[in-house]
N, C-alpha and C positions, 0 to 999 in steps of 0.2 A: 474336454479335458485338456486341450492344448492352449497354452497361454497365448493370447492375441499378440500379434506383432506390434511393436511400438517403435516408431521412428527414432533413431539415435541422434537427432538434432532438434534444435528448438526453432519454432516458427515465429516466436515472439521476441522482440528486441530485449536485451538484458536490461537496458537503462529504463528510466521512467519515460513515458511519452513526452515528447518535446514540441514546443511551438516552433514555427518556422524560423524564429530568431534564435532558437537554442535554449530558451527558458523552459524548465520542466513544468508540467502540469502538477496540480496538487489535489489532495483529497480523493474523493471517489472517482473523479475523472481518470485518475491513474489506472484504477482497476477496470473501469469500464472500457477505456481505450485498449488496455491489454487484452481484454476478452474479445473485442471486435477484431483486433489484429490477429489473434489466434484463429478466430472463425474464418476470417477472410484471407488469411495467409499473407498479411502485410509484414514484411521483414524490416521496414524502416520505422524508426521511432518518431519521425517528424509528421506533424499535423498542422493544418492551416484552414482558415475560412476561405470562401470563394474570393472575397475582396483582398485578403492578404496574398493569396496566390497571384491575383491580377496585379497588385502593387509591386510584386517581385518579378514581373514580366513573364509569369507562368500562366497556365490555363488548365482548369479542371476538364478532364476528358468528358465528352458528351455522354450522357446516360449514367454517369457515376452516381452512386447513392451516398448522401452525406450521413455523418454520425453526429447525433446530438449530444452536446456536453452542457454542463451547468456552471455558470459563473456566479459566485456568491460575493455580495458586497455588504459591508457593514456600514450602516449609516448612523452616526452619532446624532441623536435627536437633540435639537436645541430649543430654545424658547422662542419659537416662531409662531406665526399666525395659524399655521396648520396643526399646531400641537394642542388641540382643544381637549384631548383626553389625558393631558399630562398629569392632572391631579390623581386620576385613577390608576394610570399605568406607571407613573413615576417619571418625573421631569428629567430629561436628559438621558433616558435609558436608550441604549444602542439597539437598533433593529437590523435584521438581516433580510436581504432581498436576493432572490434567485432569478437569473435570466438565462434562457437557453440560447446556445449558439450551434450552428452547423459547421462541422469541420470535415476535411478530407485528408486522407493519408497521402504521403509522398507518392505512393504507388498509383494513385488516382490522378496525378497531376503531371503535365508535360512542361518542360522548360524550366524546372526548378532545380537550382544547384544548392544542395543542403550544406550547412556549415560542416567543416571537418571536425570529426571527433577523434581525439587522441586516445588510442587504445593502450591500456596498460598490460604488461605481461601478467601471467598467472601469479608469479611470485610477488610482484608489486601489489596486486590486488589483495593477496593474503596478508602482506605486511600492513597494508592500510587497514584491513579488517582487524588485525591484532592491535594496532595503534588506537583505532576507534574504540574497541572494547576496553583497552587499558584506561582511556580517558573517562569512561563511564564511572569508574570507581566501585564497581560491583565485584565482590570476591567470587572467584571461580576455582573449584577444586576438581581435579581429574582422578578418576578411579571408579572401579565397579562397572556395571553394565546398564545403568539407567541415567536418564537426564531429567532433572527437575530443579525447581526453585524452592528454597526453604524460607518462608516469610519470617519465622521466628529468629533465624540467624542472618537474614538478608544475604543469602549465599546461593550460588548456582552450583550444582553438581553435574559433571559431564563425564562420559566415558573417555578414555584416552583418544587422542587424535587418530592414532593408528588403527583404531577399531572401525572407523568410518570408511565407507566405500570410496568416498571422494571428498576433497576439501569443501565443496559446496554443501554437502550433507552436514558436515561438521559445523560450519558457520551458520547454516540455516537453523540448526538445532540450538546453537549457542545464543543466537539473537532472539529466537523464540522464547527461551527461558529468560533472557535478559529483559524482554518486553514484559514478562510477568513481574520482574523486579521493579518495574516502574510503578506498580500498584502498591508498593510499600507505603506505610503511613508517612514517612519522611519525603515521599515524592508525590504521586497522584492520589494516594490514599483510596484505593479501590478495595472492594470486598474480594479477597482472594480465597475464600473458604467455601465456595459453592461446590456441591457434590456433582459427580459425573451425571450428565443427563438433565441437570437443572438449568434454568434460564441463566443464572449467575455464572455457572460453569461455561455455558455456551458463549456468553458475552465475553468472558475473560479469554477464552481460547481464540475467539475471533480477533480480539485486540492483539494478542500475541502473534497470530499468524499474519494478519494484515500489516502490523507494524514491522515484523521481521521482513516481509516482502519488500516494503519501502526501503528499509535499511540496506538490504541485499542489492536492490536495484541501484541505489546511490553508490554502493561500493563496486558495482560492476560484476557481481557474482550471481550466476544463474542458479536459483534453487530448483529442486525437483519435487513434484508432489509426492506425498506419502499416503499410504492407504488410510491412515487415521484422519486425514483431512476430510474425507467424505463424511465421517461421523460428526466432526465438528460442524461442517456446513449443514448437515441435516438438523442438528440441534439449533443452529443459528436461524435456519429457515422457519422454525416453529415460532420464534419471536416475531418475525415479520408477518406471519400469518395470523397473529393475534391469539395464539394458543397460550401465551404467557403474558404477564404484565411487564411491558417494556418501559413503562413510564418512570420506573425507579433507576434506570440506567442512564448514565451520561457518558456516551461514547463519542469522542471527537477524533476523526482522522484528518489531520491538517496537511 
């Protein structure tokens, strides 16, 4: 009956995972490297291959285990000699190729001096978040005790800022609802009317949660998990296990 102790600090970097040169990773590599950092206790956002570390005059510690990431490349198919199936597949159709790479976190490397990251104050981060939201052009009204997106009005409803325990909770909720708004017919035109527990609902909630996490990371604001996240993830897992038809969904996290 006693609530378990939860450490009051974050072991995962707030930013997106970064290459040794400071360029952020994209797509599912972001979430995968976040998870590995959380499990292993890596506080640094910087990752690199063995050869990248060597080229920077650094060295991976002996016995350290690498983390596999995926690099996607789009190849625009041309009319070449190898394009024998062009008539059936469509001449010039782009194809995607995946290649795995092994990377190490800064904590696993010796002699590496990471680029300096300029940290913004909390007030500056909130100002940037407000500016970012304002540039989206999505109407937001405050009032009541619920947060939701209304597709018929293309509007987000939020409780007042003062009702949230902390700014990160407010912005995490705001951008979650804002990601739902990207599904409007005038934007990405997704099906926003799935019922709770359905595959469509699970897919839409995953889009909103994953997208909000990426936005918050770029803004330098650390979101905190909510209890309902577990329900979303449980529904989402059913899709990957083949319990529902996932073929009708087009979900791209870039």
